[in-house]
C-alpha positions in Angstrom: 6.9 12.3 4.7 10.7 12.1 4.9 10.7 9.7 7.9 8.5 7.2 6.0 10.8 7.1 3.1 13.8 6.6 5.4 11.9 3.8 7.2 11.0 2.3 3.8 14.7 2.1 2.8 15.5 0.5 6.1 12.8 -2.1 5.6 13.9 -2.9 2.1 17.4 -3.6 3.2 16.3 -5.7 6.2 13.9 -7.7 4.0 16.6 -8.6 1.6 18.9 -9.7 4.4 16.1 -11.8 5.8 15.7 -13.4 2.4 19.3 -14.5 2.2 18.9 -16.1 5.7 15.6 -17.8 4.9 16.9 -19.4 1.7 19.6 -21.1 3.8 16.8 -23.1 5.4 14.4 -23.4 2.6 14.1 -27.0 1.1 16.6 -28.2 3.7 14.2 -29.7 6.2 14.4 -27.1 8.9 13.3 -28.1 12.4 9.6 -27.7 12.9 7.3 -27.6 16.0 3.7 -26.7 16.8 2.9 -23.5 18.7 0.7 -23.8 21.8 -3.0 -23.4 21.5 -3.2 -24.9 18.0 -1.6 -21.7 16.6 0.1 -23.5 13.7 3.7 -24.5 12.9 6.9 -22.6 13.4 10.3 -23.4 12.1 13.9 -22.6 13.2 13.9 -20.4 10.1 11.0 -18.2 11.5 13.0 -17.8 14.7 16.3 -17.0 13.0 14.7 -14.5 10.6 12.8 -12.8 13.5 16.1 -12.5 15.5 17.9 -11.0 12.5 15.1 -8.5 11.9 14.7 -7.5 15.5 18.5 -6.9 15.9 18.8 -5.0 12.6 15.7 -2.8 12.9 15.8 -2.0 16.6 19.4 -1.1 16.4 18.5 1.4 13.6 15.4 2.7 15.4 15.8 2.1 19.1 12.8 4.3 20.0 10.3 2.3 17.9 8.0 -0.3 19.4 8.0 -4.0 18.3 5.2 -6.3 17.3 6.1 -9.6 15.7 4.4 -13.0 15.3 7.5 -14.7 16.7 8.3 -12.4 19.7 6.6 -12.2 23.1 4.3 -9.2 23.0 4.9 -6.2 25.3 2.5 -3.4 26.3 5.5 -1.0 25.9 4.8 -0.8 22.1 1.5 0.9 22.9 3.3 4.0 24.1 5.7 4.2 21.2 5.2 6.9 18.6 6.1 4.4 15.8 6.1 0.6 15.9 7.5 -2.1 13.7 4.9 -4.8 12.7 6.7 -7.9 11.5 5.8 -11.4 10.2 9.2 -13.0 9.7 7.8 -15.7 7.5 4.2 -15.4 6.3 3.2 -18.7 4.8 5.2 -21.0 7.1 3.3 -24.1 5.9 4.3 -23.3 2.3 7.9 -22.8 3.5 8.0 -26.2 5.2 6.6 -27.8 2.0 9.3 -26.3 -0.1 6.9 -24.0 -2.0 8.0 -20.6 -3.2 5.0 -18.4 -2.1 6.2 -17.5 1.4 7.1 -13.9 2.3 8.7 -11.6 4.8 6.2 -8.8 5.8 7.7 -5.7 7.4 5.9 -2.5 8.3 6.1 0.7 10.3 3.0 2.2 11.9 2.5 5.6 13.3 -0.6 6.6 15.3 -2.5 3.5 14.1 -1.6 3.9 10.4 1.0 2.1 8.4 3.5 4.6 6.9 6.0 2.2 5.3 5.6 -1.4 4.2 7.6 -4.1 2.4 6.6 -7.6 1.3 9.5 -9.7 0.0 9.3 -13.2 -1.5 12.9 -14.4 -1.4 12.3 -17.6 -3.4 10.8 -15.6 -6.2 12.9 -12.4 -5.6 9.8 -10.3 -5.7 9.9 -7.2 -3.6 6.8 -5.1 -3.1 7.0 -1.7 -1.3 5.1 1.4 -0.5 5.2 4.5 1.8 2.2 6.5 3.0 2.7 9.2 0.4 4.3 7.2 -2.5 3.2 4.7 -5.1 3.0 1.0 -4.6 6.0 -0.6 -6.4 7.2 -4.0 -7.5 10.9 -4.1 -8.0 10.9 -0.3 -8.1 8.2 -0.1 -10.8 4.8 1.4 -9.9 1.9 -1.1 -9.8 -1.9 -0.6 -9.8 -4.9 -2.5 -8.7 -7.3 -3.7 -11.3 -10.0 -1.3 -12.6 -12.8 -3.8 -12.6 -16.1 -2.8 -10.9 -18.1 -5.9 -11.8 -18.5 -8.2 -8.8 -19.9 -11.3 -10.6 -17.0 -13.2 -12.2 -14.3 -11.1 -10.5 -11.0 -12.8 -9.6 -10.9 -13.1 -5.9 -8.4 -14.5 -3.5 -10.8 -16.2 -1.2 -11.4 -19.7 0.3 -14.7 -21.4 0.2 -15.5 -21.0 3.9 -15.5 -17.2 3.4 -18.4 -17.6 1.0 -20.7 -19.4 3.4 -24.2 -17.9 2.9 -24.3 -16.8 6.6 -21.8 -14.1 5.8 -23.7 -12.7 2.8 -27.2 -11.4 3.6 -27.3 -9.8 0.1 -26.5 -13.1 -1.6 -23.2 -14.9 -2.2 -21.4 -13.4 -5.2 -20.4 -15.7 -8.1 -16.6 -15.3 -8.0 -13.6 -16.9 -9.6 -11.7 -18.2 -6.6 -7.9 -18.5 -6.1 -5.6 -19.0 -3.2 -2.1 -18.2 -2.0 -0.7 -19.3 1.3 0.8 -16.0 2.3 -1.8 -13.3 3.2 0.8 -10.6 2.6 1.4 -11.9 -0.9 -2.4 -12.1 -1.6 -2.7 -8.4 -0.8 0.3 -7.6 -3.1 -1.4 -9.6 -5.9 -4.4 -7.3 -5.5 -2.1 -4.3 -5.6 -0.5 -5.7 -8.8 -3.9 -6.2 -10.4 -3.2 -9.9 -11.0 -6.3 -10.6 -8.9 -9.2 -8.2 -8.4 -9.6 -8.6 -4.6 -9.2 -10.4 -1.4 -11.8 -11.6 1.1 -11.1 -12.8 4.6 -13.9 -13.0 7.2 -12.0 -14.4 10.2 -10.1 -12.2 12.6 -6.6 -11.5 11.2 -3.4 -10.7 12.9 -1.9 -7.3 12.2 1.4 -8.7 11.2 -0.2 -10.6 8.3 -1.8 -7.5 6.7 0.1 -4.3 7.8 2.6 -4.2 5.0 0.5 -5.7 2.3 -2.5 -3.6 3.2 -0.6 -0.4 2.7 0.8 -1.6 -0.6 -2.7 -2.5 -1.9 -4.0 0.8 -0.7 -1.3 2.8 -2.4 -2.0 0.8 -5.6 -5.6 2.1 -5.6 -7.5 -0.6 -3.7 -9.9 0.1 -0.8 -8.7 -1.9 2.2 -10.9 -2.4 5.2 -12.1 -4.9 7.8 -15.1 -7.1 7.0 -17.4 -4.3 8.2 -16.0 -1.7 5.8 -14.0 0.1 8.5 -10.5 1.3 7.7 -7.8 -0.7 9.3 -6.0 0.5 12.4 -2.8 -0.9 13.8 -0.9 -1.3 17.0 -4.0 -2.2 19.0 -3.8 -3.8 22.4 -5.2 -6.9 20.8 -3.4 -6.9 17.5 -6.1 -8.3 15.3 -8.6 -6.9 12.8 -12.1 -8.2 12.1 -11.2 -9.8 8.8 -10.0 -7.9 5.7 -11.4 -6.9 2.4 -9.2 -5.4 -0.4 -10.5 -4.5 -3.8 -10.8 -1.6 -6.2 -13.3 1.0 -4.7 -16.3 0.1 -6.9 -15.8 -3.6 -6.4 -15.3 -3.0 -2.7 -18.6 -1.2 -2.5 -20.3 -4.2 -4.3 -18.9 -6.6 -1.7 -20.1 -4.4 1.2 -23.6 -4.2 -0.4 -23.7 -8.0 -0.3 -22.3 -8.3 3.2 -24.8 -5.8 4.8 -28.3 -6.8 5.8 -30.7 -5.7 3.2 -27.9 -5.5 0.6 
C-alpha cells in the first residue's frame, strides 16, 4: 500500500518536529489548566504541539479528516476517505511531573482501519512505527510481541481496578502487573515484547490507541476491545469499549476468563 508508506513517512517527520517543540516546555513548568467535565489536565505544550501537527499534516494532506484530543471535533471527518487521529501528548500528567514516559501518537485511518501509525517518546528518543502492510519497528528495527501463551504469571500492563472480580466471570488471572502513564506507549511495549499484554476495561478514546494498536498488531499481537471485537476507528463517538492487546494464544486465554462460563 504505497499511500500508507507515504503517510507513515509524513507522520515520522511530524512526530519528530513535535518532539522538538515538546521538549521546549518539558521540565519548564508549562501553564496547566483543567478541562471541563473532569476530563483531566491540559498544558500549553499540548495546545502548541496540536497546532504544529494540524498545520503540518493538513497542509500535506488537505483532503484528510482530523480527529485530535485537543481540537474541537467536526462531523466533516466522517465523510473523509482518510482521517488523521492524533494525541498531541499522551501522558500529560507525566509530562507535567517532568517524567519521560509521555508520547506523541499519530495515525492515519482509512475505512475504519489504521493504515499508518507512529508513537514517539521525545524525552527518550524512542520512535515506534508501522504501516498496514509492513513490520512494526522501533528506530527502524523490526520488533515482535512476546511468544508467551501462559496466562498465569504473564507480564501485563494493567491497573488493579481492571482486575475487579466483576469483570472476570472465569476467574481473575494471577498476573504480574505494571503501569506506564501513556496508553500509546503501553501498546508499544507489548509490540516490543517487553510486556506480554495490555488490559483496559474502561471506554478508551481512539486517539489513545490508534497508532499504538496498529504497531502492536503488526508486531504479532491480537488487539481488540474488551469483548474481543477488532477495533474500528473514526466512529461518530470516537471511543472503543476498552482494549486488550496480547499474543494470540494469551489473548484467547484472557477472553476465556472474561466471558461468562469461561
